[in-house]
C-alpha positions as CSV (number, residue, x, y, z in Angstrom):
1,M,0.0,0.0,0.0
2,R,1.2,3.5,-0.8
3,V,2.6,5.5,2.1
4,L,0.6,8.7,2.7
5,T,2.3,12.0,3.2
6,D,1.7,14.1,6.3
7,Q,-0.7,16.3,4.4
8,E,-2.6,13.4,3.0
9,E,-3.0,11.9,6.5
10,V,-4.3,15.2,7.8
11,R,-6.8,15.5,4.9
12,R,-8.1,12.0,5.5
13,E,-8.6,12.8,9.2
14,K,-10.6,15.8,8.1
15,M,-12.6,13.6,5.8
16,D,-13.5,11.4,8.9
17,V,-14.5,14.5,10.9
18,L,-16.9,15.6,8.1
19,R,-18.5,12.1,8.2
20,K,-18.9,12.3,11.9
21,K,-20.7,15.7,11.4
22,G,-23.1,14.0,9.1
23,I,-21.6,15.6,6.0
24,N,-20.7,13.6,2.9
25,P,-17.1,14.4,2.2
26,F,-17.8,13.9,-1.5
27,G,-21.0,15.9,-1.7
28,Q,-24.4,15.9,-3.3
29,R,-26.1,17.9,-6.0
30,F,-25.6,21.7,-5.7
31,E,-27.6,24.2,-7.8
32,I,-25.4,27.0,-9.1
33,K,-27.0,30.3,-10.1
34,N,-23.9,32.3,-11.1
35,N,-20.3,32.0,-12.3
36,S,-17.2,34.2,-11.8
37,K,-17.1,35.4,-15.4
38,D,-20.7,36.7,-15.4
39,L,-20.2,38.3,-12.0
40,R,-17.1,40.2,-13.1
41,E,-18.8,41.3,-16.3
42,V,-22.1,42.4,-14.7
43,F,-20.8,43.9,-11.4
44,G,-17.1,44.7,-12.0
45,S,-17.8,48.4,-12.8
46,F,-20.2,49.0,-9.9
47,S,-18.9,51.1,-6.9
48,K,-18.8,49.7,-3.4
49,E,-21.8,51.8,-2.4
50,E,-23.9,50.8,-5.5
51,L,-23.3,47.1,-4.6
52,E,-24.3,47.6,-1.0
53,E,-27.5,49.2,-2.1
54,K,-28.2,46.5,-4.8
55,N,-27.7,43.7,-2.3
56,E,-27.4,41.1,-5.1
57,Q,-27.8,37.5,-4.0
58,V,-25.6,34.9,-5.7
59,I,-24.8,31.2,-5.6
60,I,-21.5,30.0,-6.9
61,A,-19.3,26.9,-6.6
62,G,-15.7,26.0,-7.2
63,R,-12.3,25.0,-5.9
64,I,-10.5,26.8,-3.0
65,M,-7.2,28.2,-4.5
66,T,-6.1,30.5,-1.8
67,K,-7.2,31.0,1.8
68,R,-6.2,33.5,4.5
69,R,-7.9,33.8,7.9
70,S,-7.5,36.1,10.9
71,G,-9.6,35.3,13.9
72,K,-13.3,35.3,13.1
73,A,-13.0,36.4,9.5
74,G,-11.1,35.5,6.4
75,F,-10.9,35.5,2.6
76,M,-10.5,32.8,-0.1
77,N,-10.2,32.7,-3.8
78,L,-12.7,30.4,-5.4
79,Q,-12.0,29.0,-8.9
80,D,-14.7,27.8,-11.2
81,Q,-14.6,27.0,-14.9
82,W,-14.4,30.6,-15.8
83,G,-11.8,32.0,-13.5
84,Q,-11.4,33.1,-9.8
85,I,-13.4,35.3,-7.5
86,Q,-12.7,36.4,-4.0
87,V,-15.0,35.3,-1.1
88,Y,-15.2,37.1,2.3
89,L,-16.3,35.0,5.2
90,N,-17.0,35.9,8.9
91,I,-18.5,34.1,11.8
92,S,-21.3,36.5,12.3
93,N,-22.7,36.1,8.8
94,L,-22.0,32.3,8.5
95,G,-22.7,31.2,12.0
96,E,-20.3,29.0,14.1
97,E,-21.1,25.7,12.3
98,N,-20.5,27.0,8.8
99,Y,-17.5,29.0,9.9
100,E,-16.0,25.9,11.4
101,L,-16.3,24.1,8.0
102,Y,-14.4,27.0,6.5
103,K,-11.7,26.9,9.1
104,M,-11.0,23.2,8.5
105,A,-11.1,23.5,4.7
106,D,-8.0,22.8,2.6
107,L,-6.8,24.3,-0.6
108,G,-8.2,22.2,-3.4
109,D,-11.5,21.5,-1.6
110,I,-14.6,22.1,-3.7
111,I,-17.4,24.2,-2.0
112,G,-20.5,26.1,-2.7
113,I,-21.1,29.7,-1.5
114,E,-24.3,31.7,-1.2
115,G,-24.0,35.4,-0.5
116,T,-24.1,39.0,-1.7
117,V,-21.8,40.8,-4.2
118,M,-19.6,43.5,-2.7
119,K,-16.4,45.3,-3.2
120,S,-13.5,44.9,-0.7
121,N,-11.7,47.9,0.8
122,T,-9.1,47.5,-2.0
123,G,-11.9,47.6,-4.6
124,E,-11.8,43.9,-5.5
125,L,-15.1,42.3,-6.5
126,T,-16.0,39.9,-3.7
127,I,-18.8,37.6,-2.5
128,K,-19.8,38.2,1.1
129,A,-20.7,34.6,2.2
130,S,-23.9,33.9,4.1
131,K,-23.8,30.1,3.6
132,Y,-21.0,27.7,3.1
133,T,-21.6,24.2,1.7
134,H,-18.9,21.6,1.6
135,L,-19.0,19.6,-1.7
136,T,-15.8,17.6,-2.2
137,K,-12.8,16.9,0.0
138,A,-9.5,17.0,-1.8
139,L,-7.3,14.2,-0.4
140,K,-4.2,15.4,-2.2
141,P,-2.7,18.9,-2.0
142,L,-2.5,21.0,-5.2
143,P,1.0,22.0,-6.6
144,E,2.4,25.1,-5.1
145,K,0.7,28.2,-6.5
146,Y,3.9,30.1,-7.5
147,H,5.9,27.2,-8.9
148,G,3.1,25.2,-10.5
149,I,4.1,22.1,-12.4
150,A,7.7,22.4,-13.6
151,D,8.1,18.9,-15.1
152,P,6.8,19.0,-18.7
153,E,5.9,15.3,-18.7
154,I,3.9,15.6,-15.5
155,K,2.1,18.6,-17.0
156,L,0.9,16.3,-19.8
157,R,0.4,13.2,-17.8
158,K,-1.6,15.0,-15.1
159,R,-3.2,17.5,-17.4
160,Y,-6.1,18.0,-15.0
161,L,-3.7,19.6,-12.5
162,D,-2.1,21.6,-15.3
163,I,-5.5,23.1,-16.2
164,I,-6.3,23.8,-12.5
165,M,-3.0,25.7,-12.0
166,D,-2.6,27.4,-15.4
167,E,-5.3,29.7,-16.7
168,E,-3.5,29.8,-20.1
169,V,-3.8,26.1,-20.5
170,K,-7.5,26.2,-19.6
171,E,-8.0,29.0,-22.1
172,L,-6.2,27.0,-24.8
173,F,-9.0,24.5,-25.1
174,Y,-11.6,27.2,-25.3
175,Q,-9.6,28.5,-28.2
176,K,-9.5,25.0,-29.7
177,Q,-13.3,24.8,-29.5
178,K,-13.5,28.1,-31.4
179,F,-11.1,26.7,-34.0
180,W,-13.2,23.7,-34.9
181,S,-16.6,25.3,-34.4
182,T,-15.7,28.2,-36.8
183,I,-14.7,25.6,-39.4
184,R,-17.8,23.6,-38.9
185,N,-20.2,26.6,-38.9
186,L,-18.6,28.1,-42.0
187,L,-19.0,24.8,-44.0
188,I,-22.5,24.3,-42.8
189,E,-23.3,27.9,-43.9
190,E,-21.8,27.1,-47.3
191,G,-24.2,24.2,-47.7
192,F,-21.9,21.3,-46.8
193,L,-23.4,18.2,-45.2
194,E,-21.5,16.8,-42.1
195,V,-21.1,13.1,-42.4
196,E,-19.5,10.2,-40.5
197,T,-17.4,7.6,-42.2
198,P,-15.8,4.4,-40.9
199,V,-12.8,4.5,-38.6
200,L,-12.0,0.8,-39.2
201,E,-11.1,0.0,-42.8
202,I,-10.3,-3.1,-44.7
203,T,-8.0,-1.2,-47.1
204,S,-6.0,1.8,-45.7
205,G,-6.3,4.5,-48.3
206,G,-6.7,8.2,-49.0
207,A,-3.2,9.2,-48.0
208,A,0.5,8.2,-48.0
209,A,1.0,7.1,-44.4
210,T,1.6,4.1,-42.3
211,P,-1.6,2.7,-40.6
212,F,-2.3,1.1,-37.3
213,K,-3.3,-2.5,-37.8
214,T,-5.7,-4.5,-35.6
215,H,-7.9,-7.6,-35.8
216,H,-11.7,-7.7,-36.0
217,N,-12.7,-10.8,-34.0
218,A,-16.3,-11.0,-35.1
219,L,-15.5,-11.0,-38.8
220,D,-12.1,-12.6,-38.3
221,I,-10.3,-10.1,-40.6
222,D,-7.4,-7.7,-40.2
223,V,-8.5,-4.0,-40.3
224,Y,-6.7,-0.6,-40.2
225,L,-7.4,2.6,-38.3
226,R,-8.1,5.2,-40.9
227,I,-5.2,7.4,-42.1
228,A,-7.5,10.0,-43.8
229,M,-10.8,11.6,-42.8
230,G,-13.0,9.4,-44.9
231,E,-11.5,10.7,-48.2
232,L,-12.5,7.7,-50.3
233,W,-15.8,7.3,-48.5
234,Q,-16.7,10.9,-49.1
235,K,-15.9,10.6,-52.7
236,K,-18.3,7.7,-52.9
237,L,-20.9,10.0,-51.4
238,L,-20.2,12.4,-54.4
239,V,-20.9,9.4,-56.6
240,A,-24.1,8.9,-54.6
241,G,-25.3,12.4,-55.4
242,Y,-24.3,14.5,-52.4
243,E,-22.6,17.6,-53.7
244,K,-20.9,19.0,-50.6
245,T,-19.8,16.9,-47.6
246,F,-17.3,17.2,-44.8
247,E,-16.2,15.3,-41.7
248,I,-14.4,16.3,-38.5
249,G,-13.0,13.4,-36.5
250,R,-10.0,11.4,-35.3
251,Q,-7.5,9.7,-37.6
252,F,-4.4,7.6,-36.9
253,R,-1.0,7.3,-38.4
254,N,1.6,4.9,-37.0
255,E,4.5,7.3,-37.6
256,G,7.1,9.3,-35.7
257,M,6.3,12.1,-33.2
258,S,7.6,15.6,-33.5
259,P,6.4,19.1,-32.4
260,E,4.1,19.0,-35.5
261,H,3.1,15.3,-35.7
262,L,1.0,12.9,-33.6
263,Q,-0.2,9.4,-34.2
264,D,-3.8,10.2,-33.4
265,Y,-5.3,13.6,-34.0
266,T,-8.3,15.5,-35.3
267,Q,-8.7,16.3,-39.0
268,M,-11.3,17.9,-41.2
269,E,-11.8,17.1,-44.8
270,F,-14.4,18.5,-47.2
271,Y,-15.4,17.5,-50.8
272,W,-17.2,19.8,-53.2
273,A,-18.7,18.6,-56.4
274,Y,-18.5,20.7,-59.6
275,A,-15.7,22.8,-58.2
276,D,-11.9,22.7,-58.8
277,F,-8.8,23.4,-56.8
278,K,-9.0,27.2,-57.5
279,D,-12.4,27.3,-55.9
280,G,-11.0,25.3,-53.0
281,M,-8.2,27.9,-52.5
282,N,-10.7,30.7,-52.3
283,L,-12.9,28.9,-49.7
284,V,-9.9,27.8,-47.7
285,K,-8.4,31.3,-47.7
286,D,-11.7,32.7,-46.3
287,M,-11.8,29.8,-43.8
288,Y,-8.3,30.4,-42.5
289,R,-8.8,34.1,-42.1
290,K,-12.0,33.6,-40.1
291,V,-10.5,30.9,-37.9
292,T,-7.5,33.0,-37.1
293,K,-9.6,35.9,-36.0
294,A,-12.0,33.7,-34.0
295,V,-9.1,32.0,-32.1
296,L,-6.7,34.9,-31.7
297,G,-9.0,38.0,-32.1
298,S,-6.5,39.2,-34.8
299,S,-5.3,38.4,-38.3
300,K,-1.7,38.5,-37.1
301,F,0.3,36.0,-35.1
302,T,3.9,34.9,-34.5
303,S,4.7,31.2,-34.7
304,K,8.1,29.4,-34.7
305,G,9.8,32.7,-35.2
306,Y,7.7,33.6,-38.3
307,E,5.6,36.8,-38.4
308,V,2.3,36.0,-40.3
309,D,-0.6,38.2,-41.3
310,M,-3.5,36.2,-42.7
311,D,-5.1,39.3,-44.2
312,Q,-2.2,40.1,-46.5
313,E,-2.1,38.9,-50.1
314,W,-1.4,35.2,-50.2
315,E,1.7,34.0,-52.1
316,I,1.5,31.4,-54.8
317,Y,4.5,29.0,-54.7
318,D,5.0,26.8,-57.8
319,F,6.7,23.5,-56.8
320,E,9.1,23.3,-59.8
321,T,9.9,27.1,-59.7
322,I,10.5,27.5,-56.0
323,I,12.9,24.5,-56.0
324,K,14.8,26.0,-58.9
325,E,15.0,29.4,-57.2
326,K,16.0,28.0,-53.8
327,A,18.2,25.0,-54.6
328,N,19.1,25.5,-58.3
329,I,17.7,22.0,-59.1
330,D,15.5,21.2,-62.1
331,I,13.4,18.3,-60.7
332,Y,12.4,17.1,-64.1
333,N,16.0,17.0,-65.4
334,S,18.0,16.0,-62.3
335,N,19.1,12.8,-60.5
336,K,19.3,11.4,-57.0
337,E,23.0,12.3,-56.6
338,E,22.4,16.0,-57.2
339,I,19.5,16.1,-54.7
340,I,21.5,14.0,-52.1
341,K,24.4,16.5,-52.4
342,Y,22.1,19.4,-51.7
343,L,20.4,17.7,-48.7
344,E,23.8,16.7,-47.2
345,K,24.9,20.3,-47.6
346,S,21.7,21.4,-45.8
347,N,22.3,19.0,-42.9
348,Q,19.0,17.3,-43.7
349,Q,18.3,13.8,-42.3
350,F,17.1,11.5,-45.1
351,D,17.3,8.0,-46.5
352,P,19.4,8.1,-49.7
353,D,18.0,4.7,-50.8
354,V,14.4,5.9,-51.2
355,P,13.1,6.4,-54.8
356,Y,13.9,9.6,-56.7
357,W,10.5,11.3,-56.2
358,R,10.6,10.6,-52.5
359,L,13.9,12.4,-52.3
360,V,12.3,15.3,-54.3
361,D,9.7,15.4,-51.5
362,V,12.4,15.7,-48.9
363,L,14.0,18.4,-50.9
364,W,10.8,20.4,-51.1
365,K,10.2,20.0,-47.3
366,T,13.7,21.4,-46.7
367,I,13.0,24.4,-48.8
368,R,9.5,24.9,-47.3
369,R,11.1,25.8,-43.9
370,T,12.2,29.1,-45.5
371,L,8.7,30.2,-46.4
372,S,6.6,32.2,-43.9
373,G,3.4,32.4,-45.9
374,P,0.5,32.7,-45.9
375,G,0.5,31.1,-49.3
376,F,-0.4,28.2,-51.5
377,L,2.0,25.6,-53.0
378,V,0.8,24.5,-56.5
379,G,2.2,22.4,-59.4
380,Q,3.1,19.3,-57.5
381,P,4.5,16.3,-59.5
382,V,2.0,13.6,-60.2
383,E,4.5,11.0,-58.8
384,L,3.9,12.4,-55.3
385,N,0.2,12.0,-55.2
386,P,-1.9,9.7,-57.5
387,L,-5.3,11.1,-56.5
388,P,-5.6,14.6,-58.0
389,K,-6.4,15.5,-61.6
390,R,-3.5,16.3,-63.8
391,L,-3.1,20.0,-64.8
392,E,-4.4,20.4,-68.4
393,T,-1.5,22.9,-69.0
394,D,1.2,20.5,-67.8
395,P,0.3,16.8,-67.4
396,R,3.4,16.2,-65.4
397,K,1.8,18.0,-62.5
398,V,-1.5,17.8,-60.6
399,A,-4.2,20.3,-59.7
400,Q,-3.2,20.4,-56.1
401,F,-2.8,23.2,-53.5
402,Q,-1.2,23.1,-50.1
403,V,-1.4,25.9,-47.5
404,I,2.0,27.1,-46.4
405,L,2.3,28.8,-43.0
406,A,5.3,29.4,-40.8
407,G,7.5,27.0,-42.8
408,S,5.1,24.1,-42.7
409,E,2.2,22.6,-44.7
410,M,-1.1,23.6,-43.0
411,G,-3.6,21.9,-45.3
412,N,-3.8,20.0,-48.5
413,G,-6.4,20.0,-51.3
414,Y,-6.8,19.2,-55.0
415,S,-9.1,18.7,-57.9
416,E,-10.1,15.1,-57.4
417,L,-9.3,12.5,-60.0
418,N,-12.6,11.1,-61.3
419,D,-11.2,9.2,-64.3
420,P,-11.2,5.5,-63.1
421,L,-8.9,4.4,-65.9
422,D,-6.3,7.0,-65.1
423,L,-6.6,6.2,-61.4
424,E,-6.2,2.5,-62.0
425,E,-3.0,3.2,-64.0
426,R,-1.6,5.5,-61.2
427,F,-2.4,2.8,-58.6
428,L,-0.4,0.4,-60.6
429,E,2.5,2.9,-60.7
430,Q,2.2,3.2,-56.9
431,R,2.4,-0.6,-56.5
432,T,5.7,-0.5,-58.5
433,M,7.0,2.2,-56.2
434,A,5.9,0.1,-53.1
435,E,7.7,-3.0,-54.5
436,S,10.8,-0.9,-55.0
437,G,10.8,0.0,-51.3
438,D,8.6,3.1,-51.0
439,E,6.7,2.6,-47.7
440,E,4.5,5.7,-48.4
441,A,3.1,4.5,-51.7
442,H,-0.7,4.4,-51.9
443,V,-2.6,1.1,-51.6
444,H,-4.5,-0.1,-54.7
445,D,-8.2,0.3,-53.8
446,K,-10.2,-1.7,-56.4
447,E,-13.5,-0.9,-54.7
448,F,-12.9,2.8,-55.0
449,V,-12.0,2.5,-58.7
450,E,-15.2,0.5,-59.3
451,A,-17.2,3.3,-57.6
452,L,-15.7,5.9,-59.9
453,E,-16.8,3.7,-62.9
454,Y,-20.4,4.7,-62.0
455,G,-19.4,8.3,-62.4
456,M,-18.2,10.9,-59.9
457,P,-18.7,14.6,-60.8
458,P,-15.6,16.9,-61.1
459,A,-14.8,18.0,-57.5
460,V,-12.3,19.5,-55.1
461,G,-11.3,18.1,-51.8
462,F,-9.4,19.6,-48.9
463,G,-8.1,18.5,-45.5
464,V,-6.6,20.3,-42.5
465,S,-5.6,18.9,-39.1
466,E,-5.3,20.5,-35.6
467,R,-1.6,21.2,-36.5
468,F,-3.0,24.5,-37.9
469,F,-4.3,25.2,-34.4
470,A,-0.9,24.4,-32.8
471,V,0.7,26.9,-35.2
472,L,-1.8,29.6,-34.4
473,V,-1.1,29.4,-30.7
474,D,2.6,28.7,-31.2
475,R,2.8,25.5,-29.2
476,P,4.0,22.0,-29.9
477,I,1.0,20.0,-31.1
478,R,1.2,17.6,-28.2
479,E,0.5,20.4,-25.8
480,C,-2.7,21.2,-27.8
481,V,-4.2,17.8,-27.1
482,I,-6.2,17.8,-23.9
483,F,-5.1,14.3,-23.0
484,P,-2.1,13.2,-25.1
485,L,-1.0,9.6,-25.3
486,M,1.7,8.8,-22.7
487,K,3.7,5.8,-22.0
488,S,2.6,3.7,-19.0
489,K,4.8,4.3,-15.9
């Protein structure tokens, strides 16, 4: 059995005292009428005299964060979901029994307070307590107020403590809600249908990524956790006759971790019939501008050392041209040795044995770090993605666009390939790439090709993950997940 600390022993003794008094240490239902945010907004500008005259009765609940007592009166700071508010308690207003409960309370205990709104002598908005209700006994002490949680692993492993102690972390997830709700609301306003597609798939498709594999006992088959947000399923819905669909959900990629990458994360993808990648760019630009202002209250932000203004004119970066400008390499008339030489000179980690076009992808990602954006990358080689339409002006390239922000890709879209014969040919090329050792080559999905044979209208698709949110708030993506995956102790 775990040995209790002195503080934990004392708190358990107090728990027993509460029980002897007939009070449940872990509480019952408590009806809240007010919260700290509303009280500050409504009464913050009132004078002390105005509040005395108003005699506003309130009922609030929360966690005791600070406590200071002198004789028969004292103060505490009570923290609810919306912040903290000061509470004034004295024995004459509370009575001896209630005041005794206040005296024996510990930091971290959860309580309910009824009282009137007032201003203290220093002008701080305060609740003058007339009733004290014990709701939950905290059996462990909170971290020290002024030091918080220093260990970054503990901050993530015990995220509930991190949120209690750090208002910025708590606010982060309100911002994240605004991020996704702004995207969802904009798409719904634009006439998109929100759908749900399978998380377990027989064939892992829709992206170049390594899937998680598991076994379905009832059907006795191996299945994969999806690596895309229903891309192939949503395109089948375009075949079915829906013209605008989107999905927001979790997807999974069994790949490395970094400040920008996780194995399970939230993604949005939309598909829009009768539109092309240029229409997608216009919608995405509007979406990103609205999301940025909703989350940050401004079009401007700093991330990873880059200064970005989403309201400025967005750059257009052509894949072939930008590589020529930055690396002096013509990707259509080059070789692996030339690219390897450049990557080695750039101190870039890479596998020299991968196929040529995978090296080109590494080359591009090296150059991408020099671009602050906002902008769109266009003109990608068909070898790097088999699913978009080819550009009519240059069939070596696809009608694809990627959002470039702060040196990273922050979204990917393209005019969807709806020619089943062309797609079948590209899947066969991808199989050849896979057989030559390319682990990121696309899987040949025969059922999807068959669906396209029934006819899918021309369309554009686009996807963005919560990595965009992490860039907006300038934090590693792992910190932007409310409960990130951690190794067992």
